[in-house]
C-alpha positions as a Python dict, from the first residue, in 0.01 Angstrom:
ca = {
    (1, 'M'): (0, 0, 0),
    (2, 'L'): (178, -350, 56),
    (3, 'T'): (0, -613, 291),
    (4, 'I'): (310, -754, 442),
    (5, 'D'): (335, -1149, 570),
    (6, 'S'): (707, -1185, 710),
    (7, 'P'): (855, -993, 1007),
    (8, 'Q'): (1172, -1080, 831),
    (9, 'D'): (1060, -860, 489),
    (10, 'P'): (1372, -704, 383),
    (11, 'R'): (1150, -379, 277),
    (12, 'L'): (1125, -352, 654),
    (13, 'A'): (1460, -323, 731),
    (14, 'A'): (1430, -9, 877),
    (15, 'Y'): (1176, -86, 1140),
    (16, 'Q'): (1335, -418, 1231),
    (17, 'L'): (1382, -496, 1606),
    (18, 'L'): (1399, -132, 1699),
    (19, 'K'): (1490, -180, 2053),
    (20, 'A'): (1815, -353, 1918),
    (21, 'K'): (1952, -72, 1732),
    (22, 'E'): (1980, 326, 1627),
    (23, 'D'): (2036, 333, 1277),
    (24, 'P'): (2370, 621, 1236),
    (25, 'S'): (2202, 740, 920),
    (26, 'D'): (2013, 1052, 774),
    (27, 'R'): (1684, 876, 882),
    (28, 'F'): (1431, 833, 1177),
    (29, 'I'): (1153, 658, 1324),
    (30, 'A'): (845, 821, 1446),
    (31, 'D'): (702, 529, 1645),
    (32, 'H'): (384, 679, 1772),
    (33, 'E'): (74, 750, 1588),
    (34, 'K'): (54, 1111, 1689),
    (35, 'T'): (427, 1174, 1625),
    (36, 'A'): (357, 1012, 1263),
    (37, 'I'): (89, 1216, 1190),
    (38, 'R'): (301, 1523, 1263),
    (39, 'L'): (567, 1384, 1031),
    (40, 'L'): (318, 1340, 778),
    (41, 'N'): (180, 1668, 804),
    (42, 'S'): (497, 1842, 812),
    (43, 'T'): (720, 1970, 537),
    (44, 'L'): (1017, 1667, 578),
    (45, 'R'): (1060, 1418, 376),
    (46, 'V'): (913, 1056, 452),
    (47, 'E'): (1068, 763, 308),
    (48, 'S'): (757, 502, 437),
    (49, 'V'): (463, 407, 658),
    (50, 'F'): (450, 85, 877),
    (51, 'C'): (104, 20, 1016),
    (52, 'T'): (-172, -220, 1120),
    (53, 'P'): (-476, -220, 879),
    (54, 'K'): (-693, -20, 1140),
    (55, 'Y'): (-422, 234, 1105),
    (56, 'W'): (-398, 199, 711),
    (57, 'E'): (-818, 268, 688),
    (58, 'K'): (-800, 592, 965),
    (59, 'H'): (-519, 741, 808),
    (60, 'K'): (-487, 654, 416),
    (61, 'D'): (-574, 974, 283),
    (62, 'L'): (-315, 1148, 476),
    (63, 'I'): (-59, 902, 378),
    (64, 'Q'): (-154, 864, 11),
    (65, 'S'): (-114, 1248, 4),
    (66, 'K'): (230, 1255, 115),
    (67, 'L'): (368, 937, -43),
    (68, 'S'): (415, 989, -390),
    (69, 'D'): (453, 598, -395),
    (70, 'T'): (204, 428, -167),
    (71, 'N'): (402, 128, -218),
    (72, 'Q'): (603, 258, 28),
    (73, 'C'): (294, 212, 280),
    (74, 'F'): (362, -157, 467),
    (75, 'V'): (34, -320, 608),
    (76, 'A'): (113, -648, 871),
    (77, 'D'): (-181, -772, 1108),
    (78, 'K'): (-106, -650, 1468),
    (79, 'S'): (115, -981, 1535),
    (80, 'L'): (328, -931, 1261),
    (81, 'F'): (390, -573, 1319),
    (82, 'E'): (509, -642, 1688),
    (83, 'K'): (730, -918, 1572),
    (84, 'T'): (876, -671, 1301),
    (85, 'I'): (980, -430, 1576),
    (86, 'G'): (1063, -661, 1857),
    (87, 'F'): (753, -523, 2150),
    (88, 'S'): (457, -494, 2198),
    (89, 'V'): (236, -158, 2137),
    (90, 'H'): (-93, 16, 2188),
    (91, 'Q'): (-96, 171, 1856),
    (92, 'G'): (47, 4, 1551),
    (93, 'F'): (168, 329, 1323),
    (94, 'M'): (515, 443, 1264),
    (95, 'A'): (686, 601, 984),
    (96, 'V'): (1027, 662, 833),
    (97, 'G'): (1154, 1021, 763),
    (98, 'Y'): (1452, 1208, 671),
    (99, 'Q'): (1641, 1441, 885),
    (100, 'R'): (1635, 1791, 825),
    (101, 'W'): (1905, 2035, 977),
    (102, 'N'): (1927, 2402, 925),
    (103, 'S'): (2233, 2652, 880),
    (104, 'L'): (2285, 2898, 1160),
    (105, 'S'): (2209, 3148, 908),
    (106, 'E'): (1845, 3055, 890),
    (107, 'I'): (1766, 3073, 1248),
    (108, 'E'): (1514, 3298, 1433),
    (109, 'S'): (1529, 3424, 1768),
    (110, 'P'): (1381, 3326, 2079),
    (111, 'I'): (1697, 3061, 2046),
    (112, 'L'): (1734, 2790, 2279),
    (113, 'L'): (2117, 2625, 2289),
    (114, 'V'): (2150, 2279, 2413),
    (115, 'N'): (2482, 2200, 2594),
    (116, 'S'): (2586, 1869, 2663),
    (117, 'I'): (2277, 1738, 2738),
    (118, 'V'): (2313, 1356, 2667),
    (119, 'D'): (2022, 1210, 2794),
    (120, 'S'): (1729, 1150, 2450),
    (121, 'E'): (1417, 1161, 2674),
    (122, 'N'): (1523, 1499, 2836),
    (123, 'I'): (1605, 1602, 2505),
    (124, 'G'): (1288, 1524, 2356),
    (125, 'S'): (1083, 1668, 2643),
    (126, 'I'): (1309, 2006, 2584),
    (127, 'L'): (1206, 2018, 2271),
    (128, 'R'): (833, 1996, 2304),
    (129, 'T'): (834, 2266, 2600),
    (130, 'A'): (1053, 2483, 2342),
    (131, 'A'): (794, 2438, 2115),
    (132, 'A'): (519, 2505, 2333),
    (133, 'F'): (613, 2837, 2454),
    (134, 'G'): (733, 2996, 2096),
    (135, 'I'): (1127, 2889, 2073),
    (136, 'Q'): (1192, 2904, 1676),
    (137, 'S'): (1555, 2753, 1657),
    (138, 'V'): (1733, 2503, 1905),
    (139, 'L'): (2118, 2479, 1858),
    (140, 'F'): (2269, 2131, 1962),
    (141, 'D'): (2645, 2112, 2053),
    (142, 'S'): (2852, 1827, 1941),
    (143, 'K'): (2857, 1662, 2285),
    (144, 'S'): (2443, 1664, 2275),
    (145, 'A'): (2245, 1372, 2212),
    (146, 'S'): (2062, 1388, 1873),
    (147, 'P'): (1693, 1514, 1879),
    (148, 'Y'): (1630, 1269, 1600),
    (149, 'L'): (1710, 963, 1846),
    (150, 'R'): (1406, 758, 1838),
    (151, 'R'): (1346, 819, 2211),
    (152, 'S'): (1381, 1199, 2171),
    (153, 'V'): (1135, 1196, 1871),
    (154, 'R'): (886, 989, 2067),
    (155, 'V'): (874, 1207, 2375),
    (156, 'S'): (914, 1500, 2200),
    (157, 'M'): (580, 1368, 2035),
    (158, 'G'): (689, 1540, 1700),
    (159, 'S'): (736, 1896, 1793),
    (160, 'L'): (1039, 1916, 1640),
    (161, 'F'): (963, 1926, 1288),
    (162, 'Q'): (810, 2281, 1345),
    (163, 'I'): (1132, 2401, 1476),
    (164, 'R'): (1475, 2510, 1291),
    (165, 'L'): (1750, 2244, 1436),
    (166, 'V'): (2097, 2347, 1379),
    (167, 'R'): (2426, 2146, 1464),
    (168, 'I'): (2671, 2364, 1588),
    (169, 'P'): (3079, 2225, 1640),
    (170, 'D'): (3192, 2486, 1920),
    (171, 'P'): (2966, 2654, 2113),
    (172, 'R'): (3209, 2955, 2210),
    (173, 'E'): (3237, 3078, 1837),
    (174, 'T'): (2866, 3058, 1797),
    (175, 'I'): (2755, 3246, 2108),
    (176, 'I'): (3042, 3508, 1996),
    (177, 'S'): (2872, 3528, 1702),
    (178, 'L'): (2500, 3542, 1821),
    (179, 'K'): (2604, 3807, 2092),
    (180, 'A'): (2750, 4050, 1778),
    (181, 'S'): (2427, 4016, 1636),
    (182, 'G'): (2231, 4151, 1920),
    (183, 'N'): (2088, 3842, 2099),
    (184, 'L'): (2126, 3858, 2470),
    (185, 'I'): (2277, 3531, 2587),
    (186, 'L'): (2088, 3371, 2899),
    (187, 'S'): (2245, 3074, 3054),
    (188, 'L'): (1984, 2904, 3274),
    (189, 'S'): (2220, 2792, 3622),
    (190, 'L'): (2215, 2782, 3978),
    (191, 'P'): (2382, 3074, 4185),
    (192, 'R'): (2754, 2996, 4191),
    (193, 'E'): (2851, 3221, 4508),
    (194, 'G'): (3197, 3345, 4546),
    (195, 'T'): (3296, 3354, 4150),
    (196, 'D'): (3320, 3631, 3913),
    (197, 'L'): (2990, 3515, 3781),
    (198, 'T'): (2806, 3656, 4078),
    (199, 'S'): (2754, 3961, 3976),
    (200, 'K'): (2549, 3869, 3634),
    (201, 'T'): (2333, 3618, 3839),
    (202, 'K'): (1942, 3715, 3846),
    (203, 'S'): (1625, 3549, 3936),
    (204, 'V'): (1423, 3449, 3636),
    (205, 'Y'): (1190, 3692, 3818),
    (206, 'E'): (1393, 4015, 3774),
    (207, 'V'): (1498, 3939, 3423),
    (208, 'G'): (1146, 4040, 3256),
    (209, 'K'): (1055, 3962, 2908),
    (210, 'Q'): (1282, 3932, 2639),
    (211, 'N'): (1254, 3917, 2237),
    (212, 'K'): (1579, 3862, 2107),
    (213, 'F'): (1761, 3636, 2280),
    (214, 'V'): (1958, 3263, 2339),
    (215, 'L'): (1885, 3060, 2619),
    (216, 'V'): (2130, 2800, 2728),
    (217, 'V'): (2027, 2505, 2912),
    (218, 'G'): (2337, 2264, 3022),
    (219, 'N'): (2375, 1878, 3123),
    (220, 'E'): (2170, 1703, 3362),
    (221, 'A'): (2446, 1658, 3621),
    (222, 'E'): (2753, 1919, 3574),
    (223, 'G'): (2506, 2203, 3440),
    (224, 'I'): (2599, 2455, 3162),
    (225, 'E'): (3017, 2448, 3066),
    (226, 'S'): (3200, 2724, 3240),
    (227, 'E'): (3317, 2847, 2913),
    (228, 'V'): (2959, 2909, 2818),
    (229, 'L'): (2885, 3054, 3141),
    (230, 'S'): (3180, 3320, 3110),
    (231, 'L'): (3020, 3421, 2774),
    (232, 'S'): (2698, 3456, 2897),
    (233, 'D'): (2538, 3825, 2924),
    (234, 'Q'): (2321, 3697, 3221),
    (235, 'L'): (2299, 3390, 3449),
    (236, 'I'): (1945, 3306, 3555),
    (237, 'Y'): (1815, 3085, 3814),
    (238, 'I'): (1471, 2955, 3976),
    (239, 'P'): (1452, 3062, 4340),
    (240, 'M'): (1293, 2730, 4518),
    (241, 'K'): (1167, 2660, 4821),
    (242, 'N'): (1208, 2342, 5097),
    (243, 'Q'): (1551, 2304, 5044),
    (244, 'I'): (1497, 2183, 4654),
    (245, 'D'): (1786, 2317, 4471),
    (246, 'S'): (1742, 2188, 4114),
    (247, 'L'): (1411, 2097, 3865),
    (248, 'N'): (1444, 1834, 3574),
    (249, 'V'): (1568, 2047, 3259),
    (250, 'S'): (1266, 2037, 3081),
    (251, 'H'): (1085, 2145, 3412),
    (252, 'A'): (1302, 2442, 3495),
    (253, 'L'): (1311, 2522, 3106),
    (254, 'A'): (933, 2537, 3090),
    (255, 'V'): (956, 2766, 3423),
    (256, 'A'): (1210, 3002, 3233),
    (257, 'L'): (1006, 3030, 2945),
    (258, 'S'): (688, 3133, 3062),
    (259, 'H'): (834, 3433, 3241),
    (260, 'L'): (1103, 3516, 2960),
    (261, 'L'): (835, 3486, 2666),
    (262, 'G'): (470, 3440, 2873),
}
């Protein structure tokens, strides 16, 4: 490991002033102890680790087993660590990993499709929920935020490292292909009375357990795009009381998956 004595050390470029940037590269930051540990225990490639002496002593065996060159582990006291990253922390342990994207040919069911969700914290929460219920693959359309944004990775608690992640340029083409291969397309959407979608709208309690399916979740404000809804086999909703008409997308996802997969 290398001891750092300046927050301007060029070897720490990936960690410097994190709140002021989001590096548009093939790398990402895991900025929480549990998340960084899950990264180190995953099959993803790790570029470097940055930590305080306490965490080096705590995790040096794991770090040394993952990094072929331990000169890529940088250690600094807590004050310098915080000056480097630009904010105070309770845990002085971070890592830089390389993003991994799968192809559509590698996905396995059950599948989640994320349609136009732009909030990175929601993305992170969705990934954590998806992993908890056994989703194997998550597809992201071009309008959705990347799961590798720092806030997404942090909120997910590293759960994305065990799921196949796929970028899809056109959800319509992807859905048609997935339907052709035998997947049931389910969209999590509020009832839309008076439309031609009413006949295929069901309560999540009516759908029952499923094996080979794609569940679509949509934008926080606008919901799932109409073209995607029209291609869906069923629209499912969660009956609610006390005049509550919607839940946070990750909470709704948890309810839906508990009935589809639980």
